[in-house]
TORZA-212699 format. One record per residue: residue in three letters; x, y, z of N, C-alpha, C in turn. Coordinates in steps of 0.05 Angstrom, whole numbers, plus 32768, in hexadecimal, padded with zeros to 4 digits. Example, Ala and Ser with C-alpha at 12.3 -4.5 7.8 and 13.67 -1.06 7.14 Angstrom:
<rs>
ALA81087F8E809C80F67FA6809C81087FBE809CSER81017FD3808E81117FEB808F81028001809D
</rs>
This chain:
<rs>
MET81687E7E801481517E8B8028813C7E828017ARG812C7E80803181127E72802580FF7E838041ILE80EB7E96802D80DF7EA2803F80C07EAA8035ALA80AE7EA1804F80977EA2804A80817EB5804ALEU80737EBA803F806D7ED4803B804B7ED0804CVAL80457ED5805E80247ED68062800C7EEC805FALA80027EEA804E7FE27EF380437FD07EFC8052PRO7FC37F0F80567FAD7F01806A7F977EF18047PRO7F827EE980567F6E7ED480477F597EDB803CPHE7F587EFB80327F3D7F0080247F417F0A800FILE7F567F117FFA7F607F1C7FE87F6E7F0B7FD9PRO7F767F027FC27F867EFA7FB37F9E7F067FAFVAL7FB47EF47FA97FD07F057FA27FDD7F047F87PRO7FDB7F177F7A7FD47F347F777FB67F377F7BPRO7FAC7F4A7F867F8E7F527F887F857F587F6APRO7F707F4D7F637F5F7F587F4A7F5D7F7D7F4FALA7F567F7F7F5E7F517FA37F607F587FAD7F7DTYR7F497FB47F907F4F7FBF7FAC7F5A7FA97FB9GLY7F727FAF7FCC7F877F9A7FDC7FA17FA77FD4GLY7FA47FB87FDF7FC17FC67FEA7FCE7FAF7FF7THR7FCD7FAB800D7FDD7F9B80167FE97F828002GLU7FD47F6F7FF87FDF7F597FE47FEF7F707FC6LEU7FE97F7F7FC47FF67F8A7FAD80177F8A7FB5PHE801D7F917FCF80367F987FDE803F7F797FD6ILE80317F657FEF803D7F517FED803D7F3B7FD5ALA802F7F467FC080367F347F9B80537F457F92ASN80547F677F9780717F687F8C80857F5E7F93LEU807D7F657FB180967F557FC180A07F407FBEALA80907F2C7FBB80937F0D7FB180A27F0A7F9DGLU809B7F157F8380AD7F117F6B80C27F1F7F6BLYS80C77F307F7480E07F3F7F7580F07F317F8ALEU80E97F277FA580F97F177FB181077EFE7F9EGLN80F77EF27F9980FE7ED07F7F810E7EE27F6AGLU810D7EF37F6181197F047F52813C7F007F5CGLN81347F137F7981587F0D7F80815C7EFB7F8DGLY814E7EE97F8981587ECC7F9581537EB87FB4ALA81397EC77FAC81327EBD7FCC81177EA97FCFASP811B7E957FD581067E7E7FCF80E47E867FE3VAL80D67E957FD380B97E937FE4809E7E897FE6VAL80947E817FF380737E787FF8806F7E848007LEU80597E8E7FF780417E9D7FF780267E8E8005TYR80257EA1801C800C7E8780287FED7EA58028THR7FDD7E9880197FC47EA0800D7FB47E948006VAL7FA87E9B7FFA7F827E907FEC7F8E7E887FD4GLY7F7F7E6D7FD17F887E5D7FBE7F807E6D7F9EGLU7F6B7E7B7F987F6B7E907F867F807E9F7F7BSER7F927EA07F937FAD7EAF7F897FBD7EAE7F6DALA7FBE7EB97F607FD07EB07F427FEC7EB77F40LEU7FF87EBD7F5480197ECB7F5280237EB67F50GLU80337EB97F3C804B7E9A7F3A80657E917F52VAL80597E8D7F6A806C7E847F7880637E6C7F86GLU80757E5B7F9680677E4C7FA0804C7E567FBBLYS803C7E477FBC80207E577FC6801A7E3F7FD9ARG800D7E3A7FEE80037E327FFF7FEA7E468007TYR7FD57E3680077FB57E4180177FA37E2F8024LEU7F907E2F803F7F827E24804C7F6C7E2D803APHE7F5E7E41802E7F497E4880277F497E4F8007GLU7F3A7E457FF27F447E4D7FD77F357E697FCCLYS7F257E727FDB7F177E8C7FD27F177EA67FE5GLY7F207EBB7FDB7F1E7ECE7FEE7F0B7ED47FF3ARG7EFD7EF280037EE87EF7800E7EEF7F0D8019TRP7EE27F187FFF7EE07F31800B7ED07F507FF9PRO7EBF7F5F80017EC77F6A80217EBE7F54803CILE7EC87F5380517EBE7F43805B7EA27F498070GLU7E8E7F3D806C7E6D7F42807B7E777F3E8099GLU7E7F7F3780A57E7B7F3380C37E967F3080D3GLU7EAF7F4980E17EBA7F5080EC7EC37F2A80FEILE7EAF7F2681077EBC7F0F81187EC47EF68107PHE7EB97EF180F07EB57EDD80E47ED47EE580D3GLY7ED67EF380C97EEF7EFA80C07F077EF780CCSER7F087F0080E47F1F7EFA80FA7F217EE680FCLEU7F127ED681007F147EB281087F1B7EAD80E9GLN7F177EBA80D87F277EAA80BE7F427EB380B9ASP7F4D7EC680CB7F5E7ED080C27F747EC680DDLEU7F687EC080ED7F777EB081017F7D7E9280F3ASN7F6C7E8380EB7F6A7E6A80EB7F7F7E6780D3HIS7F7C7E7980B77F977E7980A17FA87E8080AFSER7FB17E9080C67FCC7E9D80CC7FD97E8C80E2SER7FC67E7880F17FD37E6581057FDF7E4D80F2TRP7FCC7E4280E57FDA7E3080C67FE87E3780BEALA7FEF7E5480AA80047E54809B80237E5B80ADILE80237E6580CE80367E6980D880467E4680DDARG80277E3A80E380397E1E80F180477E1080D4ASP803C7E1380C280477E0580A780667E16809DALA80667E3280A3807A7E338098808F7E3580AEALA80877E2E80C1809C7E2780D480B07E1180CEGLY80A57E0380BF80AB7DEA80BF80C57DE880ACASP80C27DF7809980D47DF3807980DE7E118072CYS80E07E25807E80E37E42807B80F37E54808CASP81097E63808281117E6C809481067E8480ABLEU80F87E8D808F80F07EAC809F80D67EAB8097ILE80C67EBD80AB80A37EBB80A680A27EE380A8HIS80987EE1809180937EFF808B806B7F02808CLEU80687F0B809C804A7F1180AB80447F30809DASN80267F27809280157F44808B80047F43809BASN7FF97F3980AE7FDF7F3A80B17FE27F4380D7ALA7FD27F4080E97FD77F4981057FCF7F358116PRO7FC07F1F810B7FB57F00811D7FCD7EF7811EGLY7FDB7EFD81077FF97EE9810280077EEB811BLEU80087F01812880207F038140801D7EF38152ALA800A7EEE81567FF97EDE817380097EC5816FMET800F7EBB8152801C7EA3815480307EA28157THR80407EB2815980677EBA815180707EAB816EARG80597EAD8182806A7E9E81A080677E8481A6PHE80637E73818A805C7E56818880777E4B8179ILE80887E5A816880A07E57815780B67E64815DSER80D07E5A815280E87E66815080EF7E7A8135ARG80E37E71812580F47E7D810A80EE7E99810CPRO80FC7EAB810980FA7ECC810980E27ECD80F5CYS80D87EEB810780C37EF580EF80C37F1080EBVAL80B67F1180D280B87F2F80D5809B7F3F80C9TYR80897F5280D5806F7F5780D580787F7880C4THR80697F7680AD80667F8F80A580527FA280ADMET80477FBA80B780387FBF80C080227FD480AAHIS800F7FC680A080047FD980927FE57FE5809CHIS7FEB7FE480AF7FD17FF980BE7FDE801280C7VAL7FC6802380CD7FCF803C80D37FCF803C80F5ALA7FE0804980FE7FE8804481137FD980478125HIS7FCF803781427FBC803D814F7FBF802E8172PRO7FC0803981847FCA8031819F7FBD801D819FILE7FAA800C819F7FA87FED81A17FB57FDD818CLEU7FB67FE781797FCF7FD081607FEF7FD18177SER7FF17FEC817680057FF3818680197FDE819FGLY7FF87FDF81AE7FF67FD481CB7FFF7FB181C0TYR7FE97FA981B07FF37F8F81A5800B7F89819ATYR80187FA1818F80377F9B818280467F90819FSER80417FA681A980577FA481C480607F8881D0TYR80487F7481C9804F7F5C81DB80647F5281C5PHE806F7F4F81AE807F7F43819A809A7F518194PRO80A27F5D81B180C37F6181A580DB7F56819EGLU80CC7F36819080E37F27818780E07F2D8167VAL80C27F30815D80BE7F3A814780CC7F558138GLN80D47F52812480DB7F64811180CB7F798104PHE80BE7F91811180AD7F9F810180B17FB180EAVAL80AB7FB380D680AD7FC480BC80957FD580BFTHR80A77FF280C28088800380B3808C8009809BILE807880128090806F80198074807D80388069SER807F8045808180898066807E809A8073809AARG80A88086809780B8809280AF809C809680C0PHE807E80A380AC807380AC80C3806C809480D9GLN805C808180CA805C807080D9806E805B80EFGLN8082806380E38095805680FD80A2806C8112ALA809E8083811B809C8092812580878096813BLYS8073807E8132806080838149805C80698158GLU807680588153807D803E815F8093803A816DVAL80908025818380A5802E819380C0800A8194MET80B17FF7818880B67FE6818680D27FDC8180PRO80E17FCC819480FD7FD1819481057FC18173LYS80FD7FB8816681067FAC814F80F07FB68136LEU80FE7FD0813080EE7FE2811980F97FF18102ARG80EA7FF080EB81017FFE80D880E8800280C9THR80EE801880B980DA801B80A080E680148081ILE80D88004807080DF8001805280C180048043HIS80CA801E803980AF8031802580A8800D8010HIS808D80188005808580087FF4809380067FD7GLY808F7FF37FC080987FF97FAE80867FE77F98LEU808A7FEE7F7C807B7FEA7F6880887FDC7F52LYS807F7FC57F4D808B7FBE7F2B80887FD87F1AMET809D7FEA7F14809280027F0280907FF57EE6ALA80917FE37EDA80907FD77EBD806F7FD37EB3LEU80617FD17EC9804D7FCE7ECF80327FE67EC7TYR804980037ECA803480227ECC803F80217EAETHR802E802D7EA68033803F7E85802C805F7E90PRO804980717E8D8041808C7E90804080937E73GLN802E80B17E76802480BE7E5C802780E37E5EGLU803C80E17E4D804980FF7E4A803281157E48ARG801C810D7E34800C811B7E327FE6810F7E3CLYS7FEE812D7E527FD6811F7E5F7FBB812F7E55GLN7FA081207E627F8681297E627F7681347E6FASP7F67814A7E6C7F5F815D7E7E7F4781577E94TYR7F5B81497EA07F4581367EC07F5681337ECFLEU7F51813D7EEF7F5C81237F097F50810C7F0BALA7F5C81027F177F5080EC7F267F5580E67F3EPHE7F4580D67F457F4480D17F667F4180B67F69LEU7F54809A7F6C7F5B80817F727F5E80797F8FGLY7F4C80697F947F4A805E7FB97F2F80527FBEARG7F33804C7FD77F11804C7FDD7F0180637FE9ILE7EEE805C7FDD7ED0807C7FE47ECA80727FFCALA7EDF808480157ED68085802A7EE280A18038PRO7ED680AE80527EDA80C980587EF780C88060MET7F0080B9806C7F1C80BC80687F3380C08053LYS7F2180B580417F3680BA801F7F3480D48018GLY7F1880DE80217F1380FA80107F0E80FE7FFBTHR7EFD80E77FF57EE880E87FDB7ED881037FD1HIS7EDA81067FEA7EC181247FDE7ECA81397FE1LEU7EE9813E7FE97EF581567FE27F0581597FCAALA7F0A81397FBE7F12813A7FA57EF781427F93ILE7EE3813C7F997EC981487F857ECA816E7F89GLU7ED181707FA07ED2818D7FA37EEA81A17F90VAL7EFD81907F967F1A819E7F8C7F1681A37F70ALA7F04818E7F5F7F06818B7F497EF181997F31LYS7EDB819F7F447EC981B47F417ED081C77F44ARG7EE081D47F5C7EEC81F47F587F0081F77F45ALA7F1181E47F437F2881DF7F317F1581E77F11GLY7F0781DD7F077EF881DD7EFC7F0481CD7EE3MET7EFD81AC7EEB7F1181967EDB7F0581847EEAPRO7EF4816A7ECF7EEA81507ED47F0281467EEALEU7EEC813B7EF77EF781227F097EF581027F08LYS7F0780EC7F007EFC80D07F007F0480C57F1CILE7EF380BA7F237EF180B27F447EEF808A7F38ALA7F0880807F457F0680607F4A7F0A805A7F63GLY7EFF80407F687F0580387F7F7EF380267F8BGLU7EF6801C7F9C7EDF7FFE7FAF7EC6801D7FC1VAL7EB380177FBE7E96801C7FD77EA37FFD7FEBGLN7EA47FFE7FFF7E9D7FF380137E837FF8801BPRO7E777FDF80277E5D7FE6802E7E5F7FF28049LEU7E747FF2805A7E78800B806C7E7480278068PHE7E79802A80537E7D803F804D7E60804B8031LYS7E55803880317E37803B801F7E3080568015ASP7E29805C80337E1E807280397E2A80908036TYR7E41808D803C7E4F809C80337E5180A68017PHE7E54809280037E55808F7FE77E3F809E7FD7ASP7E2480927FEB7E0E809C7FE07E0780BD7FE4ALA7E0B80C280017E0780E380057E1780F57FFCGLU7E3980E47FFC7E4F81077FF37E5680FE7FD8VAL7E5280E87FD57E6080E37FB27E4780E37FA0LYS7E4480D27FA57E2880C17F927E1E80DB7F80PRO7E1280F17F917E02810C7F887E10811E7F72HIS7E3081157F707E3F81247F5F7E3D81187F44ILE7E3981047F437E4880EF7F347E3980FA7F17ASP7E3881027F057E2B81087EEE7E3A80FB7ED2GLY7E4980EC7ED27E5980DD7EBD7E6B80F57EA8LYS7E6D81077EAD7E7B811C7E9E7E9081337EB3ASN7E82813F7EC67E9B81487ED87EA1813C7EEFVAL7E8A812C7EF97E94811C7F057E8F80FE7EF9GLU7EA080EC7EFE7E9A80CD7EF37EA880BE7F09TYR7E8F80AD7F0F7E9F808C7F217EA880797F0BVAL7EBC806E7F0A7EBD805A7EF47EC1803A7F09GLY7EBC803F7F1D7EB980247F307EE1801A7F32GLU7EDB80037F437EF27FF67F407F0A7FF77F33ALA7F1F7FF47F317F347FFE7F177F447FDC7F1DASP7F497FD07F117F607FC47F097F7D7FC97F04LEU7F937FBC7EFE7FAB7FC47EF07FA27FDF7ED7ASN7F987FCB7EC47F947FDA7EAC7F867FF97EADASP7F787FEE7EBE7F5D800D7EC17F6B80227ED3LYS7F8580167EE97F8C802D7EF27FA780417EDCASN7FB1802A7ECB7FC7803A7EC27FB080487EA5GLU7F9A804B7EA37F9080567E937F8880717EA6LEU7F7A806B7EBE7F6A80837EC87F85809A7ECDLEU7FA0808A7EE07FB480967EE77FC880AA7EDCALA7FCE80917EC57FE6809B7EAC7FD780C27E97ASN7FC480BA7E8C7FAF80D57E857FA080E57E93ALA7FA580E87EB27F9A80F47EC17FAE81127EC4ARG7FA9812A7ECB7FB4813E7EC77FC7813A7EECALA7FB681357EFD7FBF81327F187FAD811D7F23MET7FBA810F7F3F7FA181067F4D7FA581067F68LEU7F8B810F7F6C7F7F811C7F937F83810B7F95PHE7F91810F7FB77F9A80F97FD17F8C810E7FE1PRO7F73811A7FE87F6C81267FF37F67811C801BILE7F7E810A80217F7D80FB80347F6B810D804DGLN7F6680FE80627F618103807B7F6380FE8091TRP7F7480E0808F7F7A80D580A27F9080D1809EASP7FA580CB80AE7FC580BE80AA7FCE80AD80A6GLU7FCC80AB80837FD1809780777FEF80858078PRO7FF18074807F800A80628086801A806C8075PHE80118062805B80238062803C801A8070802CGLY7FFC8064801A7FF1806780037FF5805A7FF2LEU7FF880497FE4800280397FCB7FF380467FB0VAL7FE080527FAE7FD6805D7FA27FDD807B7F96LEU7FF380867FA98006809B7FA2801B808C7F90ILE802680747F9B804280727F89803380607F6DGLU801E805E7F6A801780527F55801380687F3DALA800280837F4B7FFF809B7F38801E80A57F2AMET803280A07F38804D80AC7F3A805B809C7F1EALA804E808C7F238054806E7F0F804E80737EF5CYS803480777EF7802F807E7EE1803280997ECDGLY804580B27EE5804C80C17EDD804380DE7EDCTHR802980E07EF2801480E27EF6801F80FC7F12PRO801C81157F1B801E81147F2E801181207F40VAL800B81227F597FFE811E7F6F7FF481377F80LEU7FD9813B7F897FD6814F7F9A7FD281437FB0ALA7FD881487FC37FD381447FE77FC881507FFBLEU7FB2814B80087FB0815C801E7FD3814F8032PRO7FDA815A80447FE9814D80627FD781388071GLY7FE8812180737FDB811580807FF080F48081GLY7FF880EA8094800580DC8094801980D98083SER802580CA806D804180C98069804080D68043ALA802980E78041802A80F3802A804281008023ALA804881128039805F811F803C807A811A802EGLU807980FF8039808F80F18034809680E3801CILE807F80DB800A807D80D17FF5807880E17FDEVAL806D80FB7FDD8065810E7FCB807C81217FCDGLU8095811B7FC080A4812D7FBB80A181537FB9GLU80A481627FB8809081787FB680A1818E7F9AGLY808881877F8B809881927F7480A781827F5CVAL80A2816D7F5D80B381547F518099813A7F51ALA808E81347F6B807B81227F68805D812E7F69GLY805E81467F718040814E7F6F804281647F86TYR803381677F978037817D7FB6801F81707FC7VAL8029817A7FDC801681727FF4800F81858004CYS7FF581947FF77FEF81AD80027FE481AF8019ARG7FD881C780237FDA81CB803F7FB481CD8045THR7FAD81D6802A7F8F81D2802F7F7C81D18010VAL7F6B81C880157F5C81CF7FFE7F5981DC7FE2ASP7F5B81FB7FF27F5E82097FDE7F77820D7FD4GLU7F8D82087FD87FAF81F87FCF7FAB81E57FBCMET7F9781D57FC17F9B81C07FAF7F8B81CA7F94VAL7F7281D77F957F6781DC7F7E7F7981F27F73GLN7F8482037F7F7FA082157F6D7FAF82037F61ARG7FC381F37F737FD181DE7F677FC781D67F4BALA7FA981CA7F4A7FA681BA7F357F9D81CC7F26ARG7FA381EC7F227F9A81ED7F0B7FB582017F00GLU7FCB81FD7F0C7FE182077F007FF081E97EFBLEU7FED81D67F037FFC81C37F05801081C07EE9ASN802B81B77EED803C81B97ED7805281A47ED9ILE805281837EE2806581797EEF806D81657ECEPRO808481687EC0808281517EA5807E81397EB4ALA807481257EAC806D81067EA9809080F97EB6ALA80A280FB7EA680B780E97EA480BF80FA7EC4VAL80C281097ECA80C681157EEE80BB81107EFEVAL809D810F7EFA808980FB7F0E809C80DA7F12ARG809D80C97EF7809C80A97EED80BF80AE7EF9LYS80D080B67EFB80EC80B07F0180F280B57F25HIS80E680CD7F2D80E780CE7F4380D180B67F59ALA80C380A67F4580B180867F5380C980767F4DGLU80D880747F3080E980627F368107805C7F45ASP810D80767F418127807F7F5E811E80717F79ASN80FC807A7F7F810180757F9680E980657FA9PHE80D180567F8B80C280487F9680C3802C7F83SER80D780187F7A80D7800B7F6D80D57FEC7F7BALA80C07FD67F7280BD7FBE7F8280E27FB17F8BLYS80F47FB97F7481097FAA7F70811E7FB17F83ARG81187FD17F9181257FDB7FAF81187FCE7FC5MET80F97FCE7FC480EE7FC47FDC80F77FA17FE5ALA80FD7F9C7FCE81027F747FD3811D7F7E7FDBALA812E7F8C7FCF814B7F897FDD814F7F977FF6ASP813B7FA87FFC81407FB1801A81377F97802CTYR811A7F89802C811D7F80802E81277F5E8039LEU81357F5B801C81437F4A801F81687F4B803CGLN81697F67803281807F6E8046817B7F6A8066LEU815E7F6B806B81537F708082814F7F4B8089TYR81487F3F807781487F20808281657F1A8086ARG81717F1F8073818D7F1D807981977F188098GLU81957F37809D819F7F3D80B8818F7F3180C8MET817C7F2B80CA816B7F0E80DA81777EFD80E3LEU81787EF280BE81847ED680C481A27ED580CAGLY81AC7EEA80D581D57EE280DF81E27EF280CCGLY81DA7F0080B681EA7F07809F81F77F2380A6GLY81F37F2D80C681FD7F4880C681E77F6080CAGLY81F37F7680D381E87F8E80D381D57F8E80E9GLN81CB7FA380F581B67FA6810981917FA480FCTHR81877FA4810D81697F9A810881507FAB811FGLU81657FBC812C815A7FC78140814B7FE78136ASN813A7FF48143812C800C813B813B8022812CVAL814380268114815880328101813E805080F1GLU814F806C80FC8141807380F08150807880CAGLU8142808080BB8148808180A38156809F809BGLU817080A2808B817680B98084816380CD8079GLU817580E3806A815980EE805E815980F08041ALA817B80E38036818480E18022819180C98020PRO819180B38001817780BA7FF5815980AC8006ARG814780B18003813380B0800C81278093800BARG8130807E7FF1812B806C7FED813380538002LEU8144805C800F815780428022814A80398033ILE814D802A8040814880218057814680318074ALA812E8035807D8130803F808E8136803880B4
</rs>
């Protein structure tokens, strides 16, 4: 089985720091190959993943300065990749919206993983491609869509890359884009009210520079609130594994949230606010808590006492890259005539890790 994985042309695979979609693609590509698939990755030339790699652009381009130019680059990359992949791949797995438009011109079966938050404009766009097999990354996201070929496959991580620490240090962590919808300002409030230091890691994108300057930077003193910049894998392990908890005070409907399972892989419980898939991923009392209010999050931070081994096991049982790749391989086989159904399928409640 020869699978084309088409990544956006902006960030290398795997990403050096920011890049949730690219991290997903890297984990999936490696595990697909381990499980017998032949993978061709369409990405940028500087990508370091050890699979067959093809590219139109040598270097990534992030952040994108001009939206129109970024869209044209994506369209150029996607159209070239899909035409090339249609020549010698059995199935094309897309991860960028512009690529969908190119599926009209090929006969190869196509999968599209939906990395974006649900939006009426995107949903309307998706409706024009009923032959494409859509994959949502949470049941929450799936419930908002109506495409005829639709199922959920949760993300997974290479667990061996994350090292849990049983003995935690006395601080809380925040990992993610520094942006209003991510609730960085609320993480600061929770930490201060709980009487615990906070370490913040993440990208400050130009679009949210004013937010950072007004809502985050004034609180940074290097002691009670510390900003450590963007985090690579080593930085994530250090930040998350030693924290009492990772705060996820989300202010929008996050379709998945890779940082949730990265914290769990490090044996660190998550304290989240309701939003999107949070309650689907954070099992109450096992991987952390989904708190109804900031007040509850403050109280949980003060009282939290979940062993790192319990949190890590939840991640291993539900969110491994091996499980994720097996789920995608099963889907690919169904689409290529290996039997089974690919229509809109609801996930069973137990076990949670199964394909939906």
